[in-house]
C-alpha positions as CSV (number, residue, x, y, z in Angstrom):
1,X,0.0,-0.2,-0.2
2,X,1.3,3.1,-1.1
3,X,0.7,6.8,0.6
4,X,0.5,9.9,-1.6
5,X,2.7,12.6,-1.0
6,X,1.5,15.7,0.6
7,X,0.7,18.7,-1.8
8,X,3.3,21.2,-1.7
9,X,1.9,24.2,0.2
10,X,0.5,27.1,-1.3
11,X,1.6,31.0,-0.4
12,X,-1.2,33.0,1.7
13,X,-3.9,34.5,-0.3
14,X,-4.3,37.1,2.3
15,X,-0.4,38.1,2.7
16,X,-0.1,37.8,-0.7
17,X,-2.6,40.2,-1.5
18,X,-1.4,42.7,1.1
19,X,1.9,41.8,-0.3
20,X,0.8,43.0,-3.5
21,X,-0.6,46.5,-2.1
22,X,2.5,47.0,-0.4
23,X,4.5,46.6,-3.5
24,X,2.3,48.7,-5.3
25,X,2.7,51.7,-3.2
26,X,6.9,51.0,-3.4
27,X,6.7,50.8,-7.1
28,X,5.0,54.6,-6.9
29,X,7.6,55.7,-4.7
30,X,10.6,54.1,-7.3
31,X,8.8,55.9,-9.7
32,X,9.7,59.5,-7.5
33,X,12.9,58.2,-6.8
34,X,13.5,57.6,-10.9
35,X,12.9,61.8,-10.9
36,X,14.9,63.0,-8.3
37,X,17.8,60.7,-9.0
38,X,17.2,62.0,-13.1
39,X,17.2,65.2,-11.5
40,X,20.4,65.1,-9.1
41,X,22.4,63.3,-12.5
42,X,21.3,66.3,-14.7
43,X,22.5,68.9,-11.8
44,X,25.8,67.2,-11.1
45,X,26.3,66.5,-15.0
46,X,26.9,62.8,-14.4
47,X,24.9,60.3,-13.5
48,X,27.4,57.5,-11.8
49,X,28.1,60.2,-9.4
50,X,24.1,60.9,-9.0
51,X,24.0,57.1,-7.7
52,X,26.9,57.2,-5.5
53,X,25.7,60.0,-3.7
54,X,21.6,58.3,-3.9
55,X,23.0,54.7,-2.3
56,X,25.4,56.7,0.0
57,X,22.8,58.8,1.5
58,X,20.7,55.7,2.0
59,X,23.9,53.5,3.8
60,X,24.1,56.6,6.5
61,X,20.7,56.2,7.2
62,X,21.0,52.7,7.7
63,X,24.1,52.7,10.0
64,X,22.5,54.6,12.2
65,X,19.0,52.7,12.3
66,X,20.1,49.7,12.1
67,X,22.2,49.3,15.0
68,X,20.3,51.7,17.1
69,X,17.1,49.1,16.8
70,X,17.2,46.0,18.7
71,X,15.7,43.9,15.6
72,X,18.4,44.9,13.6
73,X,21.1,44.1,15.6
74,X,19.5,41.1,15.9
75,X,19.4,40.8,12.6
76,X,23.3,41.3,11.7
77,X,24.1,38.7,14.7
78,X,21.7,36.2,12.5
79,X,23.4,37.4,9.6
80,X,27.1,36.3,10.7
81,X,25.7,32.9,12.0
82,X,23.9,32.3,8.8
83,X,27.2,32.9,6.0
84,X,29.5,31.2,9.0
85,X,27.2,28.0,9.1
86,X,26.7,28.1,4.9
87,X,22.9,28.6,5.3
88,X,23.3,32.1,3.4
89,X,25.9,32.1,0.3
90,X,27.8,34.8,0.3
91,X,26.6,35.5,-3.6
92,X,23.0,35.7,-2.1
93,X,24.5,39.2,-0.5
94,X,25.2,40.6,-3.7
95,X,21.8,42.2,-4.9
96,X,22.7,45.5,-3.6
97,X,24.7,45.5,-7.0
98,X,22.0,45.2,-9.5
99,X,20.0,48.2,-7.1
100,X,23.4,50.1,-8.3
101,X,23.0,49.4,-11.7
102,X,19.5,50.6,-11.5
103,X,19.8,53.9,-9.8
104,X,22.8,54.5,-11.9
105,X,20.8,54.5,-15.0
106,X,18.5,56.5,-13.4
107,X,20.9,59.3,-13.5
108,X,22.2,58.6,-17.0
109,X,19.2,58.2,-18.5
110,X,15.7,59.7,-17.3
111,X,16.9,63.3,-17.9
112,X,16.5,62.4,-21.6
113,X,13.9,59.4,-21.9
114,X,11.6,60.7,-19.3
115,X,10.2,58.4,-16.1
116,X,7.8,56.9,-18.5
117,X,10.3,55.2,-21.1
118,X,12.4,54.6,-18.4
119,X,10.2,52.7,-16.8
120,X,9.2,50.4,-20.0
121,X,12.7,49.5,-20.5
122,X,13.3,48.7,-16.8
123,X,10.0,46.7,-17.1
124,X,10.3,44.2,-20.2
125,X,13.9,43.4,-18.4
126,X,12.1,42.8,-15.3
127,X,8.4,40.9,-16.4
128,X,10.7,37.9,-18.1
129,X,13.4,37.5,-15.5
130,X,10.6,37.7,-12.9
131,X,9.3,34.5,-14.4
132,X,12.4,32.7,-14.6
133,X,13.9,33.3,-11.3
134,X,10.5,32.5,-9.9
135,X,11.0,29.2,-12.2
136,X,14.9,28.5,-10.7
137,X,14.1,28.9,-7.1
138,X,16.1,31.5,-6.4
139,X,13.9,33.7,-4.2
140,X,12.8,32.8,-0.2
141,X,9.8,30.9,-1.6
142,X,11.4,27.9,-3.8
143,X,10.5,26.7,-7.4
144,X,7.3,27.8,-8.1
145,X,5.2,26.8,-11.5
146,X,4.3,29.5,-14.6
147,X,0.2,29.5,-14.2
148,X,-1.3,30.7,-16.9
149,X,-2.3,33.7,-14.3
150,X,1.4,34.7,-14.0
151,X,2.3,34.1,-17.3
152,X,-0.8,36.3,-19.0
153,X,0.1,38.9,-16.4
154,X,3.6,39.4,-17.6
155,X,2.7,39.6,-21.0
156,X,-0.2,42.1,-20.7
157,X,2.6,44.3,-17.9
158,X,4.5,44.6,-20.9
159,X,2.5,45.3,-23.4
160,X,0.1,47.9,-21.4
161,X,3.9,49.7,-20.6
162,X,4.6,49.3,-24.7
163,X,1.0,51.1,-25.1
164,X,1.5,53.6,-22.5
165,X,5.1,55.4,-23.9
166,X,4.8,53.6,-27.5
167,X,4.8,57.0,-29.1
168,X,8.4,57.6,-27.7
169,X,9.7,54.8,-28.7
170,X,9.4,55.4,-32.6
171,X,13.1,57.1,-31.9
172,X,15.8,55.3,-32.7
173,X,18.0,57.4,-30.1
174,X,15.3,56.6,-27.5
175,X,15.8,53.0,-28.2
176,X,19.5,52.8,-27.8
177,X,19.3,54.9,-24.5
178,X,16.7,52.8,-23.2
179,X,18.8,49.3,-23.8
180,X,20.5,50.6,-20.1
181,X,17.4,50.9,-17.9
182,X,16.4,47.6,-20.4
183,X,19.5,45.8,-18.6
184,X,18.8,47.0,-15.5
185,X,15.3,45.5,-15.3
186,X,16.9,41.8,-16.0
187,X,18.9,42.3,-12.6
188,X,15.9,43.2,-10.6
189,X,14.6,40.0,-10.1
190,X,17.4,38.2,-9.4
191,X,18.3,41.6,-6.8
192,X,14.5,41.0,-5.0
193,X,15.2,37.3,-4.5
194,X,18.5,37.1,-3.2
195,X,17.6,39.9,-0.6
196,X,14.2,38.0,0.2
197,X,16.9,35.2,1.3
198,X,18.8,37.4,3.3
199,X,15.8,38.7,4.7
200,X,15.1,35.4,5.9
201,X,18.0,34.6,7.1
202,X,18.5,37.8,9.2
203,X,15.3,37.7,10.1
204,X,15.3,42.0,9.7
205,X,14.2,43.5,6.5
206,X,16.5,46.3,7.9
207,X,19.8,44.3,8.0
208,X,18.8,42.8,5.0
209,X,18.2,46.2,3.3
210,X,21.9,47.3,4.8
211,X,23.3,44.6,3.1
212,X,21.8,45.8,0.0
213,X,23.3,49.3,-0.1
214,X,26.9,48.5,1.4
215,X,27.0,46.3,-1.4
216,X,25.5,48.8,-4.0
217,X,27.9,51.5,-2.8
218,X,31.0,49.8,-2.9
219,X,30.0,48.9,-6.5
220,X,29.4,52.3,-7.2
221,X,32.2,53.8,-5.9
222,X,34.6,51.5,-8.1
223,X,32.5,52.4,-11.2
224,X,33.0,56.3,-10.3
225,X,37.0,56.1,-9.5
226,X,37.3,54.0,-12.6
227,X,35.2,56.9,-14.3
228,X,37.1,59.3,-12.9
229,X,40.7,58.2,-14.0
230,X,39.2,57.9,-17.5
231,X,37.4,61.2,-17.4
232,X,38.3,63.3,-14.6
233,X,35.8,64.5,-12.3
234,X,32.3,65.5,-12.9
235,X,31.7,69.3,-13.9
236,X,28.4,70.2,-12.1
237,X,28.1,71.0,-8.7
238,X,26.6,69.9,-5.3
239,X,22.5,71.3,-5.3
240,X,21.5,72.8,-2.7
241,X,17.7,71.7,-2.4
242,X,17.5,69.2,0.4
243,X,14.7,66.9,-1.8
244,X,17.7,65.9,-4.7
245,X,19.2,64.0,-1.5
246,X,15.9,62.0,-0.6
247,X,16.7,59.2,-3.5
248,X,18.5,57.3,-1.1
249,X,15.9,57.0,2.2
250,X,13.1,56.3,-0.6
251,X,15.5,53.5,-2.0
252,X,15.3,51.9,2.2
253,X,11.7,51.8,2.1
254,X,11.5,50.1,-1.3
255,X,14.1,47.5,-0.7
256,X,12.9,47.1,2.8
257,X,9.6,46.4,1.5
258,X,10.9,44.0,-1.2
259,X,12.8,41.6,0.8
260,X,9.5,41.6,3.3
261,X,6.8,40.8,1.1
262,X,8.3,38.4,-1.5
263,X,8.4,35.3,0.2
264,X,4.7,35.8,0.3
265,X,4.0,37.0,-3.1
266,X,7.2,35.4,-5.2
267,X,9.2,37.4,-7.4
268,X,6.8,38.0,-10.2
269,X,4.1,38.9,-8.7
270,X,6.5,41.0,-6.4
271,X,8.0,42.7,-9.8
272,X,4.4,42.7,-11.8
273,X,2.8,44.7,-8.4
274,X,6.0,46.8,-8.5
275,X,5.8,47.7,-12.1
276,X,2.4,48.6,-11.7
277,X,2.9,51.1,-8.5
278,X,6.0,52.3,-11.1
279,X,3.7,53.1,-14.4
280,X,1.0,54.9,-12.2
281,X,3.6,57.0,-10.5
282,X,5.6,57.9,-13.7
283,X,2.3,59.0,-15.4
284,X,1.5,60.9,-12.4
285,X,4.5,62.6,-12.5
286,X,4.8,63.4,-15.9
287,X,1.3,64.9,-16.3
288,X,1.3,66.8,-12.8
289,X,5.1,67.9,-12.9
290,X,6.2,67.8,-16.8
291,X,9.7,67.7,-18.1
292,X,11.3,68.3,-21.7
293,X,10.8,64.6,-21.8
294,X,7.9,64.3,-20.7
295,X,4.8,63.2,-23.8
296,X,1.6,61.8,-21.7
297,X,-1.3,61.3,-23.4
298,X,-4.4,59.1,-23.8
299,X,-2.5,56.0,-24.4
300,X,-0.2,56.9,-21.5
301,X,-3.7,56.6,-19.4
302,X,-4.6,53.7,-21.3
303,X,-1.4,51.7,-20.8
304,X,-1.6,53.0,-16.9
305,X,-4.6,51.4,-16.4
306,X,-4.1,48.2,-18.3
307,X,-0.9,47.5,-16.0
308,X,-3.1,47.4,-13.4
309,X,-5.3,44.8,-14.5
310,X,-2.6,42.7,-15.4
311,X,-1.3,42.5,-11.8
312,X,-4.9,42.0,-10.8
313,X,-4.8,38.5,-12.6
314,X,-2.1,37.5,-11.8
315,X,-2.8,38.2,-8.5
316,X,-6.0,36.9,-7.8
317,X,-5.4,33.8,-10.0
318,X,-5.2,30.3,-8.5
319,X,-1.7,30.7,-6.2
320,X,1.0,28.9,-8.0
321,X,2.0,26.0,-5.8
322,X,5.6,25.5,-4.5
323,X,7.4,22.5,-6.1
324,X,8.3,19.7,-3.8
325,X,12.2,19.9,-2.8
326,X,15.0,22.2,-2.3
327,X,15.9,24.4,-4.8
328,X,19.3,23.6,-6.9
329,X,22.3,24.4,-5.4
330,X,24.0,27.3,-7.4
331,X,26.9,27.7,-5.5
332,X,29.7,25.8,-7.7
C-alpha cells in the first residue's frame, strides 16, 4: 500500500494580496526616486555620481538606524551566523549590485528619456527575468510553476507599458539609450530574490536592506573611481535643494518592503505589483510635474490602467504551488 505525498504548500492569499498592495505603493516611490535621481544626475552632470550620492545617503541612514534598533542588531548577528554555517551563501548577499545598476541608469538616462520611457525599458527586462527567477527557485519561496495567470499577467504588463509610451519608442536614439534600463530591469528580479533570502536568514528587513546598500555603494564607488580616472571629475556642483538627496531614503523603503513581502508573493508577482506602481507614479509625475522629456497622453493613461489589470490577473488567479524539493544548489 502506498501513501500519496502531501501537496506542496501554496502561498497564503491574504498575505499575498497585502504584499501586492505594499509592493504597488513601493513602486510609486520608485517612480519618485527615479525623477529625483534623474534630476540629480542632470545637476551633477554625471549619472554615476548621482547614484553614489543616492546610495551613500541611504547607507548612512541605515548605518545609524540598524544598530540602534534591537531587531536590527539581532538581524546582523543572525546574518553572521547564517554565513558562518553556510545556510546563506555569500553570493546571495550581492543583490545591491543590481540595485546600483538601476540607480545609476536613473541618473544617466531619465533626463533624456523621461520617467515613463525609463519605466518601459525596466519593465521589459524585469517581467521576463521574474518568471525565470521564480522557475529556478532562487527566491525564498523556492521553485514556483509558471501558471497561466502569471504568464498572462507578465505579458499584459509589457504590452500595457508599451502602449503607455509607444509614441516615444519610434526614436532610434531613445531605443538605444533605453538599453541601459533594460539591462537594469533584468537584474531587478534576481536582486529581489536574493534580498528575500537575506531577509529570511536575518529575520530583519532592515538588516537585509543594509546589506543591499553596503554592496551597492561599494560597487558604485568602484565604478565612479574608474570614471574619474578615465574622464576626470564631474563638472556639475552639488545642488542646494534638500529634496534632491531623498533618493536614498526612498530606496530604503522600497528595498525593505521587497525583502519583507517576496516570501509571500514570489518574485514575479512582487515585480508585477512594483511595475504597476511605477507606471502609475511615472504617469502622475509626467502629468503633474512634466519635464522636456515628458509626453503623457491618452495612450499613456490607457497603458497605466491596463498594467493594473495585468497585476490583478496575476494576483487573483490560482496561487502557484511551490514545487517539492529544495531549490538547486548554485553555489558551485
